[in-house]
TORLODO-826720 format. One record per residue: x, y, z of N, C-alpha, C in turn; residue in one letter. Coordinates in steps of 0.1 Angstrom, whole numbers, m for minus. Layout:
   n_x   n_y   n_z  ca_x  ca_y  ca_z   c_x   c_y   c_z residuo
     X     Y     Z     X     Y     Z     X     Y     Z       a
...
END
This chain:
   n_x   n_y   n_z  ca_x  ca_y  ca_z   c_x   c_y   c_z residuo
   m18  m224   190    m5  m221   199    m2  m219   209       m
     6  m226   220    11  m226   235    11  m209   236       s
    14  m207   247    17  m201   261    33  m195   252       a
    40  m208   260    54  m206   255    58  m203   241       d
    51  m211   231    53  m202   217    51  m189   214       d
    37  m185   220    32  m171   222    48  m159   229       l
    53  m167   237    65  m160   245    74  m155   237       k
    79  m171   231    92  m172   220    90  m159   212       r
    78  m162   204    76  m152   189    78  m138   197       v
    68  m133   206    70  m119   216    85  m118   212       g
    93  m122   221   107  m120   221   114  m116   210       e
   110  m127   195   116  m126   183   114  m112   176       q
   100  m107   181    92   m93   173   101   m85   180       i
   104   m86   198   107   m73   206   125   m72   196       a
   132   m82   194   144   m84   195   145   m76   174       k
   137   m80   166   139   m79   153   133   m66   147       e
   120   m62   157   113   m49   149   120   m37   155       a
   128   m37   161   135   m23   165   142   m15   154       r
   143   m24   140   151   m17   127   135    m6   126       c
   125   m10   129   117    m2   123   114    13   128       l
   119    14   144   120    22   146   133    36   143       e
   142    23   139   153    32   132   147    39   119       g
   138    31   111   135    39   100   127    51   103       i
   116    50   110   108    57   118   119    72   118       r
   132    66   128   139    83   135   147    88   116       y
   147    83   107   155    86    98   144    91    90       e
   134    85    88   122    97    78   121   106    85       i
   117   109    96   116   119   108   125   131   104       g
   137   127   102   149   136    97   144   146    86       k
   135   143    74   132   151    64   117   153    65       v
   106   140    70    93   148    66    90   150    81       i
    80   160    84    75   169    92    55   161    93       v
    54   156   106    39   148   106    40   134   100       g
    24   133    92    23   120    82    29   110    89       q
    28   110   102    30    93   108    21    82   105       q
     9    86   103    m1    77    95     2    72    85       g
     4    75    75    11    77    62    28    67    65       l
    35    73    65    46    67    75    44    52    82       i
    36    47    89    37    35    91    27    30    85       d
    18    32    79    13    22    68    25    15    55       r
    29    28    54    42    23    41    46    13    47       l
    54    12    61    60     0    67    52    m8    69       l
    40    m9    71    33   m14    73    35   m26    60       l
    29   m20    52    31   m25    36    42   m35    34       a
    53   m25    35    69   m33    33    68   m46    40       l
    61   m46    51    64   m57    59    57   m69    49       l
    45   m65    47    36   m72    40    37   m76    24       c
    49   m70    21    53   m68     4    42   m68    m2       n
    33   m57     2    25   m58    m8    22   m38   m11       n
    15   m36   m24    15   m23   m29     6   m12   m26       h
     8     2   m21    m1    15   m16    m3    22   m31       v
   m16    25   m26   m21    38   m39   m21    47   m23       l
   m13    61   m26   m17    73   m18   m21    82   m27       i
   m34    91   m23   m41    98   m29   m41   110   m23       e
   m40   122   m24   m42   134   m21   m39   146   m33       g
   m41   156   m25   m38   170   m37   m24   172   m37       v
   m17   181   m44    m4   182   m49     0   190   m37       p
    14   189   m30    27   191   m25    21   188    m9       g
    14   176    m4    17   171     9    28   164    11       l
    37   162     4    48   151     7    47   140     3       a
    39   140    m5    33   121    m2    51   114   m15       k
    55   119   m24    63   114   m30    79   118   m21       t
    77   127   m16    94   126    m4    90   119     4       l
    78   115     9    82   105    19    82    92    10       t
    79    86     4    80    74    m7    96    75    m6       v
   104    85   m17   121    84   m17   125    83    m4       t
   119    88     6   126    92    23   126    79    28       t
   118    69    22   114    53    28   127    45    21       l
   130    51     8   134    43     0   155    42    m2       a
   152    56     4   167    60    10   171    51    21       k
   162    47    30   164    46    42   168    30    41       c
   163    21    28   161     9    27   176     6    17       l
   184    m7    20   197    m9     9   191   m14    m5       q
   182   m11   m10   176   m14   m18   174    m7   m30       a
   173   m13   m39   172    m6   m54   160     1   m53       s
   157    13   m64   144    19   m58   146    30   m75       f
   135    26   m81   133    42   m98   118    44   m92       h
   118    59  m100   107    65   m98   105    67  m117       r
    91    65  m115    84    64  m129    71    77  m128       i
    72    86  m137    67    97  m134    58    95  m147       q
    42    91  m146    29    87  m151    27   100  m156       f
    26   103  m171    23   109  m180    13   108  m191       t
     6   115  m198    m4   108  m210     6   101  m220       p
    16   107  m224    20   100  m238    29    84  m231       d
    32    84  m216    39    74  m213    31    56  m222       l
    42    50  m228    41    37  m231    40    23  m223       l
    36    12  m222    36     2  m213    52    m2  m221       p
    58     2  m228    75    m4  m228    83     4  m220       a
    75    19  m217    86    25  m205    84    24  m196       d
    78    14  m191    71     9  m179    82    m5  m174       v
    78   m14  m184    82   m27  m185    91   m29  m190       v
    98   m27  m206   108   m29  m210    99   m33  m226       g
   109   m31  m234   111   m37  m245   124   m48  m249       t
   118   m53  m267   124   m59  m269   136   m49  m279       l
   149   m50  m279   160   m42  m290   165   m46  m301       v
   164   m45  m309   172   m51  m320   187   m47  m323       y
   197   m57  m322   209   m56  m324   214   m59  m337       n
   221   m48  m345   225   m51  m357   235   m66  m361       p
   245   m61  m349   256   m70  m351   252   m86  m350       s
   242   m92  m341   237  m102  m338   229  m107  m346       s
   216   m94  m355   203   m99  m362   196  m103  m349       g
   199  m102  m340   183  m106  m332   180   m96  m324       e
   166   m99  m319   163   m88  m304   168   m96  m294       f
   168   m84  m283   173   m87  m271   160   m77  m262       r
   157   m85  m252   152   m74  m236   156   m64  m234       p
   153   m54  m233   156   m42  m226   146   m45  m212       k
   152   m45  m202   145   m41  m192   140   m25  m186       k
   126   m28  m181   124   m12  m180   130    m7  m165       g
   123     5  m160   123     6  m148   116    m1  m135       p
   107   m13  m139   100   m19  m127   108   m25  m124       v
   120   m28  m128   130   m37  m123   135   m33  m110       f
   128   m35   m99   136   m27   m88   130   m31   m74       a
   136   m30   m64   130   m31   m52   114   m24   m50       n
   116   m14   m50   105     1   m47   100     7   m62       i
    93     8   m63    88    17   m75    79    27   m70       i
    82    41   m74    74    49   m70    67    51   m81       l
    54    49   m86    45    53   m98    38    68   m92       a
    49    77   m97    37    93   m95    30    93  m104       d
    24    98   m97    12   104  m104     5    93  m112       e
    m1    80  m107     0    73  m116   m15    74  m126       i
   m24    83  m122   m35    86  m129   m35    96  m139       n
   m24   100  m140   m24   105  m157   m20    97  m167       r
   m17    86  m162   m13    79  m176   m28    74  m182       a
   m26    69  m193   m44    62  m198   m43    46  m194       p
   m52    36  m190   m56    31  m188   m45    16  m196       a
   m40    15  m206   m31     8  m207   m19    10  m204       k
   m12    19  m200    m2    20  m190    m6    11  m178       v
   m18    19  m172   m14    17  m158   m19    m1  m160       q
   m22    m4  m169   m25   m18  m171   m13   m24  m169       s
    m5   m19  m176     9   m32  m179    16   m30  m165       a
    13   m27  m155    15   m25  m142     9   m40  m135       l
    m4   m48  m144   m11   m57  m132    m4   m69  m132       l
     8   m70  m145    11   m90  m145    23   m82  m132       e
    28   m75  m126    41   m74  m120    38   m74  m109       a
    24   m65  m103    19   m64   m91    17   m74   m84       m
     9   m85   m94     1   m96   m89     6  m107   m89       q
    18  m109  m102    26  m122  m106    36  m121  m102       e
    43  m107  m100    58  m103   m95    68  m110  m109       r
    64  m108  m120    68  m109  m130    68  m101  m142       q
    76  m102  m150    74   m93  m164    73  m102  m176       v
    68  m101  m186    71  m107  m198    73   m99  m207       t
    87  m101  m213    90   m90  m226    91  m102  m233       i
    84   m99  m246    89  m106  m258    83  m119  m259       g
    91  m132  m256    84  m147  m256    95  m151  m240       d
    98  m139  m231   107  m145  m219   100  m137  m210       e
    99  m144  m199    95  m139  m183   105  m137  m175       t
   107  m130  m168   116  m121  m156   110  m119  m142       f
   115  m128  m134   110  m129  m120   117  m109  m114       a
   108  m107  m111   109   m92  m103   120   m94   m85       l
   122   m86   m82   132   m86   m70   125   m86   m58       e
   129   m94   m44   121   m93   m40   130   m85   m23       d
   128   m79   m19   111   m77   m18   107   m70   m32       p
    94   m67   m36    90   m57   m47    76   m47   m47       f
    77   m37   m44    65   m30   m39    64   m15   m48       l
    49   m16   m51    49    m1   m60    41     5   m54       v
    44    20   m50    45    28   m43    33    39   m50       l
    24    41   m56    15    50   m63    12    59   m57       a
    11    74   m64     7    85   m58    m5    90   m67       t
   m13    91   m66   m26   100   m73   m30   110   m66       q
   m33   125   m77   m39   131   m74   m56   131   m73       n
   m61   136   m67   m79   133   m68   m86   132   m80       p
   m91   118   m85  m101   122   m99  m104   133  m103       v
  m113   142   m93  m119   149  m100  m108   160  m105       e
   m93   161  m105   m84   173  m112   m87   172  m122       q
   m84   180  m133   m82   180  m145   m70   171  m151       e
   m70   162  m162   m60   154  m169   m56   140  m161       g
   m70   135  m157   m68   123  m144   m77   110  m150       t
   m72   103  m153   m82    92  m158   m82    82  m144       y
   m96    79  m142   m99    66  m132   m89    55  m133       p
   m82    46  m123   m76    34  m122   m86    25  m125       l
   m84    14  m138   m89     5  m137   m90    m4  m120       p
  m105   m12  m121  m111   m15  m107   m96   m29  m106       e
   m96   m35  m116   m84   m48  m115   m71   m44  m110       a
   m70   m30  m115   m61   m28  m107   m58   m25   m92       q
   m69   m14   m89   m69    m9   m76   m70   m19   m66       v
   m76   m30   m71   m77   m40   m60   m65   m48   m53       d
   m54   m47   m65   m44   m51   m66   m33   m44   m51       r
   m41   m34   m47   m32   m24   m41   m34   m25   m22       f
   m29   m30   m17   m30   m34     1   m39   m24     6       l
   m33   m11     6   m40     1    10   m42    12     4       f
   m55    17     6   m55    29    m6   m54    43     6       k
   m51    49     8   m44    62    17   m50    75    13       l
   m55    78    24   m61    94    16   m50   102    27       k
   m41   113    21   m33   120    28   m41   136    31       v
   m39   139    39   m46   155    42   m35   166    47       d
   m40   173    48   m32   191    51   m26   183    66       y
   m14   190    71    m9   191    81   m14   199    90       p
   m15   196   104   m21   208   115   m11   221   114       n
   m13   228   118    m9   246   118     6   244   126       k
    12   234   140    21   233   143    32   225   133       d
    27   213   130    34   211   115    35   215   105       e
    30   226    99    33   235    89    38   244    92       e
    38   253   105    51   258   111    62   254   110       l
    65   241   116    81   236   115    85   231   103       q
    75   228    94    79   229    79    80   245    73       i
    78   255    72    78   265    73    96   269    80       l
    98   267    93   111   271    95   120   261    93       r
   116   246    89   126   242    81   130   247    68       r
   121   247    60   125   252    49   130   266    46       r
   130   276    55   133   290    56   154   293    59       a
   157   281    63   171   278    64   181   274    51       v
   188   281    53   199   276    37   206   257    40       s
   204   255    50   210   246    53   203   233    44       a
   216   224    37   204   215    29   200   204    32       p
   189   197    26   181   185    30   188   176    43       q
   183   173    53   188   163    62   189   150    55       a
   202   141    57   207   131    49   201   120    58       e
   196   111    46   191    98    54   201    84    54       v
   201    75    62   214    65    63   200    54    59       s
   209    45    51   200    32    43   207    23    57       p
   199    20    63   200    12    79   196     0    77       i
   187    m6    63   176   m16    66   180   m24    52       v
   180   m40    54   188   m46    37   176   m52    38       s
   174   m56    24   163   m67    19   165   m81    25       p
   170   m80    32   175   m96    42   169   m91    55       e
   170   m80    58   161   m80    70   144   m76    69       d
   144   m71    60   130   m71    55   121   m89    53       i
   128   m95    49   123  m104    46   124  m116    59       r
   135  m113    68   135  m119    80   121  m117    87       r
   120  m100    89   106   m98    94    93  m103    92       l
    95  m103    72    78  m106    71    80  m120    72       r
    90  m132    76    88  m146    81    86  m142    93       t
    87  m137   104    81  m137   116    64  m128   119       l
    63  m124   104    48  m118   105    39  m133   108       l
    44  m139   100    36  m154    97    35  m159   108       y
    44  m160   118    44  m169   130    30  m158   139       k
    27  m151   137    16  m142   144     5  m151   152       i
     2  m152   157   m11  m159   159   m25  m153   160       h
   m36  m159   153   m47  m152   147   m60  m160   154       i
   m67  m155   159   m79  m167   165   m89  m172   159       d
   m92  m184   159  m103  m187   149  m115  m173   148       s
  m120  m171   161  m131  m163   158  m127  m147   155       r
  m114  m143   149  m109  m129   147  m110  m137   134       i
  m106  m148   125  m109  m151   112  m122  m150   108       e
  m132  m154   116  m144  m151   117  m149  m139   115       e
  m140  m129   121  m150  m116   121  m142  m112   108       y
  m130  m111   105  m128  m107    93  m135  m111    80       i
  m137  m123    79  m148  m129    68  m160  m124    69       v
  m164  m120    81  m177  m115    78  m178  m100    80       s
  m164   m92    82  m165   m77    74  m166   m75    61       l
  m157   m85    55  m158   m88    41  m170   m92    34       v
  m182  m100    39  m189  m103    33  m198   m92    36       d
  m201   m87    45  m209   m75    51  m209   m66    38       a
  m194   m64    32  m199   m53    24  m204   m60     8       t
  m206   m67     3  m215   m78     0  m230   m82     0       r
  m231   m85    14  m248   m87    14  m245   m79    30       h
  m249   m68    30  m251   m61    42  m264   m59    50       p
  m274   m65    40  m287   m70    46  m288   m83    55       g
  m274   m86    53  m276  m100    68  m269   m94    76       d
  m268   m85    82  m260   m77    91  m271   m66    98       y
  m280   m72    88  m290   m59    95  m287   m43    89       g
  m279   m46    77  m281   m27    74  m285   m32    57       r
  m301   m31    57  m310   m37    44  m306   m23    38       a
  m302   m10    45  m304     6    39  m291     5    33       d
  m281    m4    33  m267     3    26  m270   m10    12       l
  m279   m14    11  m277   m28     1  m277   m22   m13       q
  m290   m10   m15  m288    m7   m28  m279     3   m29       d
  m271     8   m18  m259    16   m21  m245    10   m28       m
  m243    m6   m24  m229    m6   m29  m233   m18   m42       i
  m227   m13   m54  m228   m23   m65  m218   m35   m67       r
  m205   m30   m58  m197   m44   m55  m193   m42   m43       y
  m191   m55   m40  m184   m56   m24  m168   m57   m24       g
  m166   m58   m13  m150   m65   m18  m147   m74   m22       a
  m133   m79   m28  m128   m95   m34  m127  m106   m19       s
  m122  m115   m25  m121  m123   m14  m104  m118   m11       p
   m97  m112   m21   m83  m106   m18   m81   m97    m7       r
   m96   m89    m6   m96   m79     9   m94   m89    21       a
  m101  m103    19   m99  m110    33   m86  m114    36       t
   m76  m116    23   m65  m122    24   m56  m109    32       i
   m58   m98    28   m50   m86    28   m52   m81    44       f
   m69   m83    45   m71   m74    58   m67   m84    71       l
   m61   m96    68   m55  m110    79   m43  m106    78       g
   m40   m99    68   m21  m102    65   m18   m86    76       l
   m26   m79    72   m25   m63    78   m24   m62    92       a
   m35   m75    95   m41   m69   112   m28   m78   118       a
   m24   m84   110   m11   m97   113     5   m81   121       r
     2   m78   108    11   m68   107     9   m55   118       g
    m1   m49   122    m4   m42   131     3   m49   145       q
    m3   m60   144     2   m67   158    17   m65   160       a
    21   m70   150    40   m71   149    45   m53   155       l
    35   m47   149    41   m31   154    37   m24   164       f
    25   m32   173    24   m31   184    33   m40   194       d
    42   m48   188    51   m58   197    43   m70   206       g
    29   m74   193    24   m85   201    27   m98   191       r
    25  m109   197    26  m121   192    12  m126   189       a
     2  m115   187   m15  m126   186   m18  m110   180       y
   m30  m116   175   m38  m103   166   m49  m100   177       v
   m54   m89   178   m67   m84   184   m83   m80   173       t
   m87   m78   178  m102   m71   170   m97   m61   164       p
   m90   m51   176   m88   m37   173   m73   m33   159       q
   m70   m48   162   m56   m44   152   m63   m47   136       d
   m74   m55   138   m82   m56   122   m93   m43   116       v
   m98   m40   130  m103   m24   129   m96   m13   125       k
   m85   m12   126   m76     0   123   m70    m1   114       s
   m71   m12   105   m66   m12    95   m79   m15    82       v
   m90   m18    88  m100   m21    75  m104    m7    69       a
  m102     2    73  m106    13    65   m96    13    48       m
   m82    16    52   m72    13    44   m78     6    35       d
   m77   m10    42   m79   m20    29   m88   m25    25       v
  m100   m16    28  m118   m18    20  m120    m5    16       l
  m116     6    16  m126    18     9  m121    17    m5       r
  m112    11    m9  m110    10   m25  m116    m3   m35       h
  m121    m9   m23  m127   m21   m25  m143   m24   m25       r
  m153    m9   m18  m168   m13   m22  m167     1   m33       v
  m175    m4   m43  m175     1   m53  m193     8   m47       i
  m200    20   m53  m211    24   m53  m216    26   m63       l
  m231    26   m61  m242    23   m69  m239    42   m71       t
  m249    42   m88  m253    51   m91  m262    64   m80       y
  m270    54   m74  m277    64   m60  m272    67   m55       e
  m257    60   m50  m253    64   m35  m246    78   m38       a
  m239    78   m50  m232    88   m58  m241   100   m59       e
  m250   101   m60  m260   110   m64  m265   115   m50       a
  m262   108   m41  m266   111   m26  m254   117   m19       e
  m244   118   m24  m232   123   m18  m225   113   m10       e
  m227   100   m10  m225    91    m4  m207    87    m6       k
  m200    83     2  m187    80    m3  m185    66     4       t
  m174    56    m2  m172    46     0  m168    40    18       s
  m157    54    23  m156    50    37  m170    53    45       e
  m178    62    43  m190    64    47  m194    47    52       e
  m195    42    42  m203    28    40  m196    18    47       l
  m181    17    49  m171     8    53  m174    11    67       v
  m172    27    73  m175    29    86  m188    20    92       q
  m198    24    84  m213    16    91  m211     1    91       n
  m206    m2    81  m204   m19    84  m195   m22    95       i
  m182   m12    97  m171   m15   110  m185   m16   123       l
  m189    m6   123  m196    m1   134  m210   m12   140       d
  m215   m20   126  m225   m32   127  m222   m47   130       t
  m214   m49   123  m208   m62   124  m201   m66   137       v
  m206   m76   145  m203   m77   158  m189   m79   163       k
  m184   m75   171  m169   m75   173  m169   m92   185       v
  m158   m99   182  m160  m108   190  m149  m105   206       p
END
């Protein structure tokens, strides 16, 4: 890409990306702190991919997602996952019509632009798996008919830590379909004081204005693919993912027996896509190595599966991913 092309794309980014600041401002009317979570949700919106949010109850995971949905002129459905939920409750089913003597499809709540899959790991595996086709193929089959889903289509799923009672671990095939897995932590003392003061008043919760349309999101997404990524950075991305499978080839033979499965090729695609999104966030028409490193943890943490030996030593996937990020040579 020539210097003139980079300049032209940079000017487009400066013009079109202003709506992102508007969304941040609207969400800030309701949510205190959690800026990392908000930015990652916006990045997923640009990349048109799904997010898994993990944290203990009470950290505003659900509130953040519903507030984001209110900022968009788009359809939104919330699905509360419970142990007795059925696949048909998510994707829909066939309903018999006595007057015509025929079955007709009744679409489920998955037919919307943004789906909040709340406490997704409280439903059994067959319900979680019902989302697989929708998340990857962006379509749903009911009976003999296949229906395309909305564009954009995002599943923003929240889950409690798997150690909590009444939770089921997500199938690995489903986890791999999430662009990011985000860990939400407690607010700091200043933020918690602000939360307390906001909730202490009797005024109703601040109203959020819908300021971005699906057309705006699609236009930004088109701009995302114009961002230049150098061949050396592409090789760096491939090396990072390959190091999760063969750490010994990168001087970390000590990690070889700790990783049961490394990241899939989908991780390579998502890492490049998210790095482009990070560059757009920063107002640049090109990707830097720091863009890759800044999103790598959230892209890779749920794709590195530990061995039993590593779990026995109380290692975490985050530790191993950080070791790989510290080891692989940056271009």
